[in-house]
Backbone and ligand atoms as CSV (ligand in chain L), in Angstrom:
chain,resi,resn,atom,element,x,y,z
A,1,MET,N,N,22.076,0.402,69.351
A,1,MET,CA,C,20.658,0.791,69.260
A,1,MET,C,C,20.347,1.338,67.820
A,2,PRO,N,N,19.317,0.839,67.206
A,2,PRO,CA,C,19.035,1.360,65.837
A,2,PRO,C,C,18.599,2.858,65.943
A,3,LEU,N,N,18.860,3.519,64.851
A,3,LEU,CA,C,18.546,4.988,64.789
A,3,LEU,C,C,17.064,5.208,65.022
A,4,ILE,N,N,16.230,4.268,64.456
A,4,ILE,CA,C,14.775,4.364,64.611
A,4,ILE,C,C,14.268,3.023,65.157
A,5,GLU,N,N,13.464,3.134,66.163
A,5,GLU,CA,C,12.886,1.875,66.737
A,5,GLU,C,C,11.352,2.000,66.826
A,6,LEU,N,N,10.712,0.815,66.925
A,6,LEU,CA,C,9.289,0.812,67.029
A,6,LEU,C,C,8.950,0.929,68.528
A,7,ALA,N,N,8.372,2.029,68.926
A,7,ALA,CA,C,8.015,2.228,70.385
A,7,ALA,C,C,6.534,2.166,70.539
A,8,LYS,N,N,6.101,2.357,71.775
A,8,LYS,CA,C,4.683,2.216,72.066
A,8,LYS,C,C,3.871,3.274,71.320
A,9,LYS,N,N,4.420,4.436,71.150
A,9,LYS,CA,C,3.593,5.504,70.501
A,9,LYS,C,C,3.919,5.658,69.007
A,10,GLY,N,N,4.770,4.814,68.495
A,10,GLY,CA,C,5.112,4.900,67.051
A,10,GLY,C,C,6.585,4.741,66.800
A,11,LEU,N,N,6.998,5.035,65.587
A,11,LEU,CA,C,8.386,5.025,65.215
A,11,LEU,C,C,9.102,6.120,65.949
A,12,TYR,N,N,10.245,5.739,66.593
A,12,TYR,CA,C,10.853,6.703,67.467
A,12,TYR,C,C,12.401,6.792,67.244
A,13,CYS,N,N,12.914,8.005,67.178
A,13,CYS,CA,C,14.332,8.208,67.129
A,13,CYS,C,C,14.762,8.733,68.519
A,14,ALA,N,N,15.352,7.881,69.343
A,14,ALA,CA,C,15.718,8.272,70.708
A,14,ALA,C,C,16.806,9.349,70.721
A,15,LEU,N,N,17.696,9.256,69.781
A,15,LEU,CA,C,18.792,10.275,69.788
A,15,LEU,C,C,18.275,11.703,69.605
A,16,ALA,N,N,17.330,11.815,68.676
A,16,ALA,CA,C,16.773,13.149,68.396
A,16,ALA,C,C,15.536,13.426,69.276
A,17,ASP,N,N,15.072,12.442,69.949
A,17,ASP,CA,C,13.834,12.500,70.765
A,17,ASP,C,C,12.701,12.992,69.922
A,18,VAL,N,N,12.472,12.302,68.740
A,18,VAL,CA,C,11.298,12.659,67.907
A,18,VAL,C,C,10.620,11.351,67.478
A,19,TYR,N,N,9.338,11.429,67.330
A,19,TYR,CA,C,8.545,10.346,66.770
A,19,TYR,C,C,8.226,10.696,65.291
A,20,ILE,N,N,7.933,9.640,64.550
A,20,ILE,CA,C,7.503,9.893,63.133
A,20,ILE,C,C,6.070,9.373,62.942
A,21,ASP,N,N,5.165,10.274,62.580
A,21,ASP,CA,C,3.773,9.973,62.474
A,21,ASP,C,C,3.221,9.174,63.683
A,22,PRO,N,N,3.445,9.684,64.893
A,22,PRO,CA,C,3.069,8.897,66.075
A,22,PRO,C,C,1.551,8.687,66.138
A,23,TRP,N,N,1.202,7.563,66.719
A,23,TRP,CA,C,-0.263,7.295,66.850
A,23,TRP,C,C,-0.831,7.681,68.185
A,24,GLN,N,N,0.038,8.187,69.081
A,24,GLN,CA,C,-0.373,8.792,70.346
A,24,GLN,C,C,0.326,10.154,70.428
A,25,ALA,N,N,-0.236,11.063,71.258
A,25,ALA,CA,C,0.375,12.375,71.384
A,25,ALA,C,C,1.784,12.307,71.995
A,26,VAL,N,N,2.734,13.040,71.404
A,26,VAL,CA,C,4.129,13.094,71.838
A,26,VAL,C,C,4.577,14.577,71.830
A,27,PRO,N,N,5.656,14.833,72.480
A,27,PRO,CA,C,6.159,16.288,72.454
A,27,PRO,C,C,6.620,16.696,71.094
A,28,ASN,N,N,7.428,15.874,70.344
A,28,ASN,CA,C,7.950,16.249,69.072
A,28,ASN,C,C,7.622,15.188,68.008
A,29,ALA,N,N,6.889,15.631,66.961
A,29,ALA,CA,C,6.455,14.718,65.959
A,29,ALA,C,C,6.936,15.157,64.564
A,30,LEU,N,N,7.653,14.255,63.893
A,30,LEU,CA,C,7.936,14.479,62.468
A,30,LEU,C,C,6.744,13.913,61.730
A,31,ILE,N,N,6.197,14.700,60.797
A,31,ILE,CA,C,4.923,14.256,60.087
A,31,ILE,C,C,5.260,14.137,58.612
A,32,THR,N,N,4.920,12.889,58.040
A,32,THR,CA,C,5.226,12.680,56.656
A,32,THR,C,C,4.203,13.442,55.739
A,33,HIS,N,N,2.912,13.451,56.204
A,33,HIS,CA,C,1.919,14.223,55.423
A,33,HIS,C,C,0.675,14.347,56.231
A,34,ALA,N,N,-0.297,15.098,55.763
A,34,ALA,CA,C,-1.432,15.582,56.590
A,34,ALA,C,C,-2.633,14.642,56.614
A,35,HIS,N,N,-2.536,13.483,55.961
A,35,HIS,CA,C,-3.658,12.512,56.124
A,35,HIS,C,C,-3.828,12.117,57.587
A,36,SER,N,N,-5.092,11.902,57.980
A,36,SER,CA,C,-5.345,11.769,59.440
A,36,SER,C,C,-4.792,10.450,60.027
A,37,ASP,N,N,-4.474,9.473,59.209
A,37,ASP,CA,C,-3.886,8.250,59.746
A,37,ASP,C,C,-2.385,8.451,59.991
A,38,HIS,N,N,-1.851,9.597,59.586
A,38,HIS,CA,C,-0.436,9.928,59.815
A,38,HIS,C,C,-0.226,11.107,60.704
A,39,ALA,N,N,-1.199,12.034,60.678
A,39,ALA,CA,C,-1.083,13.272,61.478
A,39,ALA,C,C,-2.241,13.347,62.451
A,40,ARG,N,N,-1.958,12.984,63.657
A,40,ARG,CA,C,-3.039,12.975,64.681
A,40,ARG,C,C,-2.904,14.258,65.550
A,41,GLY,N,N,-3.993,14.541,66.254
A,41,GLY,CA,C,-3.977,15.738,67.121
A,41,GLY,C,C,-3.159,15.530,68.430
A,42,GLY,N,N,-2.892,16.621,69.103
A,42,GLY,CA,C,-2.351,16.533,70.460
A,42,GLY,C,C,-0.847,16.590,70.577
A,43,ASN,N,N,-0.141,16.595,69.496
A,43,ASN,CA,C,1.341,16.624,69.618
A,43,ASN,C,C,1.827,18.062,70.025
A,44,GLY,N,N,2.929,18.091,70.738
A,44,GLY,CA,C,3.477,19.398,71.199
A,44,GLY,C,C,3.981,20.203,70.027
A,45,LEU,N,N,4.733,19.553,69.133
A,45,LEU,CA,C,5.321,20.248,67.979
A,45,LEU,C,C,5.185,19.311,66.789
A,46,TYR,N,N,4.756,19.907,65.636
A,46,TYR,CA,C,4.638,19.183,64.386
A,46,TYR,C,C,5.791,19.730,63.505
A,47,ILE,N,N,6.624,18.841,63.038
A,47,ILE,CA,C,7.703,19.212,62.132
A,47,ILE,C,C,7.436,18.491,60.801
A,48,CYS,N,N,7.345,19.270,59.708
A,48,CYS,CA,C,6.849,18.656,58.470
A,48,CYS,C,C,7.288,19.478,57.289
A,49,HIS,N,N,6.948,19.087,56.070
A,49,HIS,CA,C,7.195,19.862,54.896
A,49,HIS,C,C,6.392,21.165,55.070
A,50,GLU,N,N,6.914,22.255,54.477
A,50,GLU,CA,C,6.234,23.542,54.618
A,50,GLU,C,C,4.841,23.599,54.121
A,51,HIS,N,N,4.534,22.804,53.010
A,51,HIS,CA,C,3.189,22.843,52.463
A,51,HIS,C,C,2.203,22.120,53.387
A,52,SER,N,N,2.691,21.288,54.256
A,52,SER,CA,C,1.801,20.540,55.154
A,52,SER,C,C,1.341,21.427,56.316
A,53,VAL,N,N,2.061,22.527,56.587
A,53,VAL,CA,C,1.767,23.318,57.761
A,53,VAL,C,C,0.316,23.899,57.698
A,54,PRO,N,N,-0.064,24.597,56.639
A,54,PRO,CA,C,-1.428,25.079,56.573
A,54,PRO,C,C,-2.493,24.006,56.510
A,55,ILE,N,N,-2.132,22.881,55.860
A,55,ILE,CA,C,-3.093,21.767,55.764
A,55,ILE,C,C,-3.339,21.180,57.167
A,56,LEU,N,N,-2.268,20.973,57.915
A,56,LEU,CA,C,-2.382,20.436,59.276
A,56,LEU,C,C,-3.169,21.406,60.139
A,57,ALA,N,N,-2.935,22.704,59.983
A,57,ALA,CA,C,-3.640,23.705,60.817
A,57,ALA,C,C,-5.156,23.666,60.465
A,58,ALA,N,N,-5.507,23.483,59.183
A,58,ALA,CA,C,-6.896,23.432,58.788
A,58,ALA,C,C,-7.560,22.176,59.370
A,59,ARG,N,N,-6.802,21.105,59.466
A,59,ARG,CA,C,-7.393,19.842,59.903
A,59,ARG,C,C,-7.402,19.666,61.400
A,60,LEU,N,N,-6.369,20.207,62.051
A,60,LEU,CA,C,-6.207,19.913,63.494
A,60,LEU,C,C,-6.497,21.116,64.358
A,61,GLY,N,N,-6.673,22.289,63.764
A,61,GLY,CA,C,-6.839,23.527,64.574
A,61,GLY,C,C,-5.536,24.120,64.973
A,62,LYS,N,N,-5.508,24.820,66.073
A,62,LYS,CA,C,-4.296,25.550,66.493
A,62,LYS,C,C,-3.200,24.547,66.881
A,63,ILE,N,N,-2.089,24.598,66.124
A,63,ILE,CA,C,-0.975,23.685,66.453
A,63,ILE,C,C,0.319,24.492,66.365
A,64,ASN,N,N,1.341,23.883,67.011
A,64,ASN,CA,C,2.669,24.462,66.926
A,64,ASN,C,C,3.431,23.694,65.870
A,65,ALA,N,N,3.742,24.352,64.743
A,65,ALA,CA,C,4.338,23.613,63.649
A,65,ALA,C,C,5.560,24.350,63.058
A,66,GLN,N,N,6.459,23.534,62.551
A,66,GLN,CA,C,7.664,24.057,61.883
A,66,GLN,C,C,7.679,23.378,60.469
A,67,GLY,N,N,7.797,24.230,59.435
A,67,GLY,CA,C,7.784,23.631,58.086
A,67,GLY,C,C,9.112,23.826,57.384
A,68,TYR,N,N,9.611,22.822,56.618
A,68,TYR,CA,C,10.806,22.905,55.881
A,68,TYR,C,C,10.624,22.575,54.407
A,69,ALA,N,N,11.440,23.146,53.574
A,69,ALA,CA,C,11.381,22.867,52.119
A,69,ALA,C,C,12.018,21.487,51.921
A,70,TYR,N,N,11.749,20.880,50.795
A,70,TYR,CA,C,12.345,19.587,50.453
A,70,TYR,C,C,13.867,19.729,50.368
A,71,GLY,N,N,14.542,18.814,50.994
A,71,GLY,CA,C,16.000,18.796,50.926
A,71,GLY,C,C,16.714,19.757,51.884
A,72,LYS,N,N,15.962,20.527,52.616
A,72,LYS,CA,C,16.538,21.486,53.564
A,72,LYS,C,C,16.766,20.790,54.871
A,73,ALA,N,N,18.036,20.538,55.199
A,73,ALA,CA,C,18.331,19.733,56.408
A,73,ALA,C,C,18.385,20.616,57.655
A,74,PHE,N,N,18.018,20.069,58.776
A,74,PHE,CA,C,18.177,20.697,60.077
A,74,PHE,C,C,18.630,19.661,61.077
A,75,SER,N,N,19.154,20.145,62.190
A,75,SER,CA,C,19.710,19.234,63.166
A,75,SER,C,C,18.867,19.185,64.380
A,76,CYS,N,N,18.756,17.938,64.915
A,76,CYS,CA,C,17.975,17.733,66.131
A,76,CYS,C,C,18.785,16.874,67.030
A,77,ASN,N,N,19.423,17.464,68.053
A,77,ASN,CA,C,20.314,16.675,68.986
A,77,ASN,C,C,21.394,15.927,68.230
A,78,GLY,N,N,21.905,16.517,67.150
A,78,GLY,CA,C,22.970,15.893,66.422
A,78,GLY,C,C,22.505,14.990,65.276
A,79,VAL,N,N,21.241,14.771,65.191
A,79,VAL,CA,C,20.690,13.960,64.083
A,79,VAL,C,C,20.293,14.929,62.946
A,80,LYS,N,N,20.770,14.634,61.750
A,80,LYS,CA,C,20.445,15.511,60.588
A,80,LYS,C,C,19.131,14.993,59.982
A,81,ILE,N,N,18.155,15.897,59.871
A,81,ILE,CA,C,16.871,15.482,59.348
A,81,ILE,C,C,16.479,16.304,58.177
A,82,SER,N,N,15.868,15.628,57.177
A,82,SER,CA,C,15.387,16.386,55.992
A,82,SER,C,C,14.195,15.647,55.360
A,83,PHE,N,N,13.400,16.417,54.611
A,83,PHE,CA,C,12.217,15.904,53.986
A,83,PHE,C,C,12.436,15.818,52.466
A,84,HIS,N,N,11.919,14.736,51.862
A,84,HIS,CA,C,12.148,14.536,50.441
A,84,HIS,C,C,10.824,14.097,49.790
A,85,PRO,N,N,10.596,14.474,48.491
A,85,PRO,CA,C,9.329,14.251,47.875
A,85,PRO,C,C,8.867,12.781,47.919
A,86,ALA,N,N,7.571,12.617,48.261
A,86,ALA,CA,C,6.981,11.248,48.288
A,86,ALA,C,C,5.997,11.090,47.153
A,87,GLY,N,N,5.592,12.181,46.492
A,87,GLY,CA,C,4.687,12.073,45.349
A,87,GLY,C,C,3.308,11.599,45.702
A,88,HIS,N,N,2.901,11.760,46.957
A,88,HIS,CA,C,1.612,11.161,47.461
A,88,HIS,C,C,0.505,12.207,47.418
A,89,VAL,N,N,0.656,13.256,48.202
A,89,VAL,CA,C,-0.324,14.381,48.199
A,89,VAL,C,C,0.531,15.661,48.405
A,90,PRO,N,N,-0.028,16.830,48.145
A,90,PRO,CA,C,0.709,18.038,48.395
A,90,PRO,C,C,1.301,18.032,49.827
A,91,GLY,N,N,2.602,18.363,49.906
A,91,GLY,CA,C,3.276,18.408,51.163
A,91,GLY,C,C,3.777,17.090,51.708
A,92,SER,N,N,3.501,16.005,50.890
A,92,SER,CA,C,3.909,14.680,51.470
A,92,SER,C,C,5.434,14.517,51.299
A,93,ALA,N,N,6.003,13.839,52.321
A,93,ALA,CA,C,7.455,13.751,52.337
A,93,ALA,C,C,7.917,12.412,52.919
A,94,GLN,N,N,9.008,11.872,52.338
A,94,GLN,CA,C,9.801,10.868,53.067
A,94,GLN,C,C,10.662,11.611,54.028
A,95,ILE,N,N,11.017,10.986,55.119
A,95,ILE,CA,C,11.805,11.623,56.111
A,95,ILE,C,C,13.110,10.919,56.224
A,96,ARG,N,N,14.200,11.683,56.005
A,96,ARG,CA,C,15.612,11.093,56.067
A,96,ARG,C,C,16.233,11.529,57.377
A,97,LEU,N,N,16.812,10.571,58.074
A,97,LEU,CA,C,17.537,10.882,59.322
A,97,LEU,C,C,18.909,10.298,59.212
A,98,GLU,N,N,19.926,11.104,59.544
A,98,GLU,CA,C,21.292,10.722,59.443
A,98,GLU,C,C,22.003,10.968,60.717
A,99,HIS,N,N,22.809,9.992,61.152
A,99,HIS,CA,C,23.617,10.196,62.375
A,99,HIS,C,C,24.934,9.460,62.171
A,100,LYS,N,N,26.038,10.148,62.278
A,100,LYS,CA,C,27.380,9.589,62.101
A,100,LYS,C,C,27.461,8.719,60.818
A,101,GLY,N,N,26.953,9.221,59.731
A,101,GLY,CA,C,27.076,8.535,58.464
A,101,GLY,C,C,26.030,7.458,58.233
A,102,GLU,N,N,25.236,7.129,59.222
A,102,GLU,CA,C,24.208,6.151,59.048
A,102,GLU,C,C,22.920,6.759,58.657
A,103,ILE,N,N,22.307,6.325,57.619
A,103,ILE,CA,C,21.105,7.009,57.067
A,103,ILE,C,C,19.858,6.077,57.046
A,104,TRP,N,N,18.804,6.590,57.633
A,104,TRP,CA,C,17.532,5.896,57.624
A,104,TRP,C,C,16.504,6.774,56.915
A,105,VAL,N,N,15.631,6.134,56.171
A,105,VAL,CA,C,14.524,6.876,55.528
A,105,VAL,C,C,13.185,6.214,55.883
A,106,VAL,N,N,12.241,7.038,56.244
A,106,VAL,CA,C,10.892,6.581,56.491
A,106,VAL,C,C,9.971,7.116,55.371
A,107,SER,N,N,9.401,6.232,54.652
A,107,SER,CA,C,8.731,6.676,53.381
A,107,SER,C,C,7.451,7.476,53.589
A,108,GLY,N,N,6.695,7.156,54.643
A,108,GLY,CA,C,5.282,7.617,54.720
A,108,GLY,C,C,4.569,7.039,53.500
A,109,ASP,N,N,3.351,7.514,53.170
A,109,ASP,CA,C,2.707,7.016,51.961
A,109,ASP,C,C,3.443,7.636,50.780
A,110,TYR,N,N,3.576,6.902,49.684
A,110,TYR,CA,C,4.197,7.429,48.495
A,110,TYR,C,C,3.680,6.722,47.256
A,111,LYS,N,N,3.865,7.388,46.129
A,111,LYS,CA,C,3.609,6.724,44.864
A,111,LYS,C,C,4.699,7.102,43.896
A,112,THR,N,N,5.057,6.159,43.053
A,112,THR,CA,C,6.209,6.371,42.183
A,112,THR,C,C,5.806,6.981,40.847
A,113,GLU,N,N,4.534,6.995,40.483
A,113,GLU,CA,C,4.093,7.629,39.234
A,113,GLU,C,C,3.900,9.159,39.494
A,114,ASP,N,N,4.520,9.954,38.703
A,114,ASP,CA,C,4.426,11.399,38.844
A,114,ASP,C,C,2.992,11.847,38.533
A,115,ASP,N,N,2.291,12.470,39.466
A,115,ASP,CA,C,0.888,12.917,39.215
A,115,ASP,C,C,0.818,14.322,38.729
A,116,GLY,N,N,1.980,15.022,38.623
A,116,GLY,CA,C,2.000,16.385,38.085
A,116,GLY,C,C,1.442,17.364,39.090
A,117,LEU,N,N,1.110,16.911,40.318
A,117,LEU,CA,C,0.523,17.745,41.273
A,117,LEU,C,C,1.517,17.964,42.452
A,118,SER,N,N,1.959,16.795,43.032
A,118,SER,CA,C,2.964,16.879,44.042
A,118,SER,C,C,4.306,16.595,43.395
A,119,PRO,N,N,5.442,17.179,43.872
A,119,PRO,CA,C,6.736,16.838,43.301
A,119,PRO,C,C,6.894,15.290,43.305
A,120,ALA,N,N,7.452,14.779,42.186
A,120,ALA,CA,C,7.574,13.373,42.022
A,120,ALA,C,C,8.427,12.658,43.058
A,121,PHE,N,N,8.087,11.427,43.422
A,121,PHE,CA,C,8.827,10.645,44.373
A,121,PHE,C,C,10.309,10.616,44.004
A,122,GLU,N,N,11.141,10.800,45.035
A,122,GLU,CA,C,12.535,10.882,44.806
A,122,GLU,C,C,13.249,9.741,45.613
A,123,PRO,N,N,13.924,8.801,44.925
A,123,PRO,CA,C,14.608,7.794,45.648
A,123,PRO,C,C,15.737,8.336,46.523
A,124,VAL,N,N,15.782,8.031,47.753
A,124,VAL,CA,C,16.778,8.579,48.670
A,124,VAL,C,C,17.696,7.476,49.127
A,125,PRO,N,N,18.969,7.489,48.720
A,125,PRO,CA,C,19.911,6.442,49.162
A,125,PRO,C,C,19.992,6.352,50.691
A,126,CYS,N,N,19.981,5.127,51.217
A,126,CYS,CA,C,20.008,5.010,52.709
A,126,CYS,C,C,20.480,3.610,53.065
A,127,HIS,N,N,20.777,3.419,54.335
A,127,HIS,CA,C,21.111,2.113,54.809
A,127,HIS,C,C,19.891,1.319,55.257
A,128,SER,N,N,18.897,1.969,55.780
A,128,SER,CA,C,17.651,1.353,56.187
A,128,SER,C,C,16.453,2.130,55.698
A,129,PHE,N,N,15.524,1.423,55.104
A,129,PHE,CA,C,14.330,2.053,54.526
A,129,PHE,C,C,13.096,1.457,55.202
A,130,ILE,N,N,12.313,2.294,55.839
A,130,ILE,CA,C,11.078,1.820,56.424
A,130,ILE,C,C,9.946,2.284,55.453
A,131,THR,N,N,9.289,1.284,54.884
A,131,THR,CA,C,8.360,1.621,53.834
A,131,THR,C,C,6.894,1.319,54.164
A,132,GLU,N,N,5.999,2.164,53.730
A,132,GLU,CA,C,4.563,1.868,53.706
A,132,GLU,C,C,4.340,0.855,52.606
A,133,SER,N,N,3.317,0.051,52.736
A,133,SER,CA,C,3.034,-0.904,51.676
A,133,SER,C,C,1.557,-1.189,51.545
A,134,THR,N,N,0.794,-0.100,51.558
A,134,THR,CA,C,-0.671,-0.198,51.549
A,134,THR,C,C,-1.200,-1.106,50.406
A,135,PHE,N,N,-0.639,-0.901,49.235
A,135,PHE,CA,C,-1.099,-1.679,48.041
A,135,PHE,C,C,0.003,-2.587,47.490
A,136,ALA,N,N,0.746,-3.171,48.367
A,136,ALA,CA,C,1.945,-3.993,47.892
A,136,ALA,C,C,1.502,-5.373,47.397
A,137,LEU,N,N,0.319,-5.842,47.804
A,137,LEU,CA,C,-0.050,-7.160,47.313
A,137,LEU,C,C,-0.204,-7.211,45.805
A,138,PRO,N,N,0.196,-8.304,45.250
A,138,PRO,CA,C,0.163,-8.405,43.749
A,138,PRO,C,C,-1.253,-8.283,43.198
A,139,VAL,N,N,-2.245,-8.414,44.030
A,139,VAL,CA,C,-3.620,-8.277,43.530
A,139,VAL,C,C,-3.945,-6.879,43.074
A,140,PHE,N,N,-3.156,-5.906,43.580
A,140,PHE,CA,C,-3.341,-4.495,43.180
A,140,PHE,C,C,-2.513,-4.198,41.889
A,141,ARG,N,N,-3.167,-3.938,40.846
A,141,ARG,CA,C,-2.474,-3.651,39.567
A,141,ARG,C,C,-3.244,-2.357,39.019
A,142,TRP,N,N,-2.565,-1.232,39.116
A,142,TRP,CA,C,-3.241,-0.013,38.651
A,142,TRP,C,C,-2.958,0.273,37.162
A,143,LYS,N,N,-3.974,0.814,36.491
A,143,LYS,CA,C,-3.771,1.267,35.139
A,143,LYS,C,C,-2.933,2.550,35.176
A,144,PRO,N,N,-2.226,2.887,34.066
A,144,PRO,CA,C,-1.547,4.152,33.992
A,144,PRO,C,C,-2.598,5.264,34.182
A,145,GLN,N,N,-2.188,6.304,34.928
A,145,GLN,CA,C,-3.126,7.388,35.265
A,145,GLN,C,C,-3.800,8.023,34.022
A,146,ALA,N,N,-3.044,8.170,32.976
A,146,ALA,CA,C,-3.571,8.815,31.742
A,146,ALA,C,C,-4.801,8.037,31.286
A,147,GLU,N,N,-4.754,6.703,31.379
A,147,GLU,CA,C,-5.846,5.854,30.916
A,147,GLU,C,C,-7.091,6.124,31.842
A,148,VAL,N,N,-6.872,6.202,33.098
A,148,VAL,CA,C,-7.962,6.391,34.045
A,148,VAL,C,C,-8.628,7.756,33.815
A,149,PHE,N,N,-7.769,8.788,33.629
A,149,PHE,CA,C,-8.354,10.123,33.428
A,149,PHE,C,C,-9.068,10.201,32.078
A,150,ASN,N,N,-8.575,9.515,31.080
A,150,ASN,CA,C,-9.306,9.520,29.814
A,150,ASN,C,C,-10.665,8.844,30.017
A,151,GLU,N,N,-10.739,7.809,30.772
A,151,GLU,CA,C,-12.049,7.144,31.047
A,151,GLU,C,C,-12.955,8.093,31.788
A,152,ILE,N,N,-12.422,8.821,32.798
A,152,ILE,CA,C,-13.267,9.719,33.563
A,152,ILE,C,C,-13.801,10.829,32.676
A,153,ASN,N,N,-12.927,11.369,31.847
A,153,ASN,CA,C,-13.366,12.449,30.938
A,153,ASN,C,C,-14.363,12.012,29.878
A,154,ALA,N,N,-14.139,10.772,29.404
A,154,ALA,CA,C,-15.126,10.275,28.427
A,154,ALA,C,C,-16.461,10.012,29.045
A,155,TRP,N,N,-16.415,9.505,30.287
A,155,TRP,CA,C,-17.688,9.257,31.057
A,155,TRP,C,C,-18.431,10.570,31.260
A,156,TRP,N,N,-17.625,11.597,31.681
A,156,TRP,CA,C,-18.230,12.892,31.997
A,156,TRP,C,C,-18.789,13.533,30.712
A,157,ALA,N,N,-18.032,13.493,29.599
A,157,ALA,CA,C,-18.493,14.029,28.340
A,157,ALA,C,C,-19.750,13.354,27.882
A,158,GLY,N,N,-19.761,12.056,28.047
A,158,GLY,CA,C,-20.981,11.310,27.615
A,158,GLY,C,C,-22.219,11.721,28.427
A,159,ASN,N,N,-21.964,11.836,29.740
A,159,ASN,CA,C,-23.083,12.288,30.626
A,159,ASN,C,C,-23.537,13.687,30.276
A,160,ALA,N,N,-22.597,14.576,30.024
A,160,ALA,CA,C,-22.893,15.991,29.645
A,160,ALA,C,C,-23.770,16.005,28.373
A,161,ALA,N,N,-23.346,15.190,27.371
A,161,ALA,CA,C,-24.113,15.153,26.123
A,161,ALA,C,C,-25.466,14.701,26.337
A,162,ASP,N,N,-25.711,13.812,27.330
A,162,ASP,CA,C,-27.054,13.304,27.611
A,162,ASP,C,C,-27.784,14.161,28.601
A,163,GLY,N,N,-27.196,15.273,28.975
A,163,GLY,CA,C,-27.841,16.194,29.968
A,163,GLY,C,C,-27.836,15.652,31.397
A,164,VAL,N,N,-26.970,14.686,31.668
A,164,VAL,CA,C,-26.870,14.061,33.011
A,164,VAL,C,C,-25.728,14.680,33.801
A,165,VAL,N,N,-26.057,14.987,35.074
A,165,VAL,CA,C,-25.006,15.571,35.924
A,165,VAL,C,C,-24.074,14.445,36.388
A,166,SER,N,N,-22.751,14.700,36.374
A,166,SER,CA,C,-21.799,13.714,36.885
A,166,SER,C,C,-21.363,14.114,38.268
A,167,VAL,N,N,-21.334,13.123,39.154
A,167,VAL,CA,C,-20.834,13.330,40.508
A,167,VAL,C,C,-19.776,12.337,40.853
A,168,MET,N,N,-18.655,12.832,41.319
A,168,MET,CA,C,-17.566,11.914,41.742
A,168,MET,C,C,-17.328,12.137,43.235
A,169,MET,N,N,-17.254,11.069,43.976
A,169,MET,CA,C,-16.917,11.170,45.396
A,169,MET,C,C,-15.401,10.827,45.537
A,170,VAL,N,N,-14.643,11.775,46.032
A,170,VAL,CA,C,-13.181,11.520,46.184
A,170,VAL,C,C,-12.763,12.076,47.509
A,171,TYR,N,N,-11.620,11.543,48.017
A,171,TYR,CA,C,-11.072,12.044,49.271
A,171,TYR,C,C,-10.602,13.466,49.121
A,172,SER,N,N,-10.846,14.231,50.221
A,172,SER,CA,C,-10.651,15.672,50.137
A,172,SER,C,C,-9.189,16.157,49.974
A,173,LEU,N,N,-8.232,15.387,50.534
A,173,LEU,CA,C,-6.839,15.819,50.441
A,173,LEU,C,C,-6.076,14.878,49.521
A,174,GLY,N,N,-5.727,15.375,48.348
A,174,GLY,CA,C,-4.888,14.576,47.409
A,174,GLY,C,C,-5.718,14.203,46.210
A,175,LYS,N,N,-6.738,13.321,46.470
A,175,LYS,CA,C,-7.514,12.827,45.328
A,175,LYS,C,C,-8.315,13.930,44.668
A,176,ALA,N,N,-8.954,14.799,45.475
A,176,ALA,CA,C,-9.783,15.878,44.862
A,176,ALA,C,C,-8.964,16.780,43.974
A,177,GLN,N,N,-7.816,17.150,44.370
A,177,GLN,CA,C,-6.959,18.059,43.635
A,177,GLN,C,C,-6.438,17.365,42.376
A,178,ARG,N,N,-6.209,16.074,42.489
A,178,ARG,CA,C,-5.659,15.301,41.361
A,178,ARG,C,C,-6.743,15.160,40.224
A,179,ILE,N,N,-7.979,14.912,40.696
A,179,ILE,CA,C,-9.066,14.784,39.734
A,179,ILE,C,C,-9.292,16.126,39.077
A,180,LEU,N,N,-9.344,17.227,39.889
A,180,LEU,CA,C,-9.600,18.527,39.332
A,180,LEU,C,C,-8.504,18.884,38.226
A,181,GLN,N,N,-7.284,18.491,38.562
A,181,GLN,CA,C,-6.205,18.868,37.694
A,181,GLN,C,C,-6.359,18.203,36.283
A,182,TYR,N,N,-6.927,17.029,36.230
A,182,TYR,CA,C,-6.986,16.325,34.970
A,182,TYR,C,C,-8.358,16.304,34.279
A,183,LEU,N,N,-9.297,17.045,34.887
A,183,LEU,CA,C,-10.582,17.131,34.184
A,183,LEU,C,C,-10.375,17.866,32.897
A,184,ASP,N,N,-11.047,17.461,31.857
A,184,ASP,CA,C,-10.844,18.072,30.535
A,184,ASP,C,C,-11.272,19.547,30.541
A,185,PRO,N,N,-10.298,20.438,30.407
A,185,PRO,CA,C,-10.635,21.890,30.466
A,185,PRO,C,C,-11.584,22.352,29.357
A,186,GLY,N,N,-11.512,21.716,28.203
A,186,GLY,CA,C,-12.386,22.045,27.119
A,186,GLY,C,C,-13.878,21.782,27.509
A,187,LEU,N,N,-14.074,20.686,28.201
A,187,LEU,CA,C,-15.443,20.349,28.602
A,187,LEU,C,C,-15.898,21.273,29.728
A,188,VAL,N,N,-15.020,21.612,30.597
A,188,VAL,CA,C,-15.347,22.606,31.682
A,188,VAL,C,C,-15.853,23.888,31.077
A,189,LEU,N,N,-15.081,24.319,30.043
A,189,LEU,CA,C,-15.392,25.630,29.388
A,189,LEU,C,C,-16.756,25.554,28.711
A,190,SER,N,N,-16.971,24.406,28.001
A,190,SER,CA,C,-18.239,24.300,27.263
A,190,SER,C,C,-19.443,24.255,28.184
A,191,LEU,N,N,-19.206,23.698,29.401
A,191,LEU,CA,C,-20.365,23.651,30.381
A,191,LEU,C,C,-20.582,25.063,30.919
A,192,PHE,N,N,-19.522,25.812,31.150
A,192,PHE,CA,C,-19.694,27.139,31.664
A,192,PHE,C,C,-20.389,28.074,30.649
A,193,ILE,N,N,-20.041,27.889,29.356
A,193,ILE,CA,C,-20.581,28.733,28.319
A,193,ILE,C,C,-22.088,28.542,28.169
A,194,ARG,N,N,-22.539,27.335,28.407
A,194,ARG,CA,C,-23.924,27.017,28.187
A,194,ARG,C,C,-24.818,27.899,29.018
L,1,ZN,ZN,ZN,-1.779,9.266,52.925
């Protein structure tokens, strides 16, 4: 039997009796990160990176959650489990499961470019890797983030010079913090001083 299988409610490790990002309510859920397509309501226990605990509570209400630091292993029915940086959003983690020397890793959402906000993606050696591939098609080609943020700051500075208010619509968890982090602080200051 594989360490992780695809079951009716999601990816399931029968030995540990835990699901990973289940899409239906289960007693024990390992959660890669707090985005709603990975962390749904109704689970008995949420086990996740420690930074995801308050985010999950804010999004889902009262929940029973256990948080762990990156790399801190714990045992679940003899299966060794740990969370590793995925570089996606604060608290995002790949989940590593090990049993009798066999190692599986479930990536969750991840990005390989360090955004300076979440700890950078860490390759985790394993025998089996279950990967997300949201933007894997060759049609998706992203510019380096520095280029994108330079464009955003130039656009904003141009608008400010023209007396035009700039409004950006971004997703609340991850994107918003990333944009805020790279907004030109000199321009923020000059707008405040005005
Ligand atoms: Zn996500």
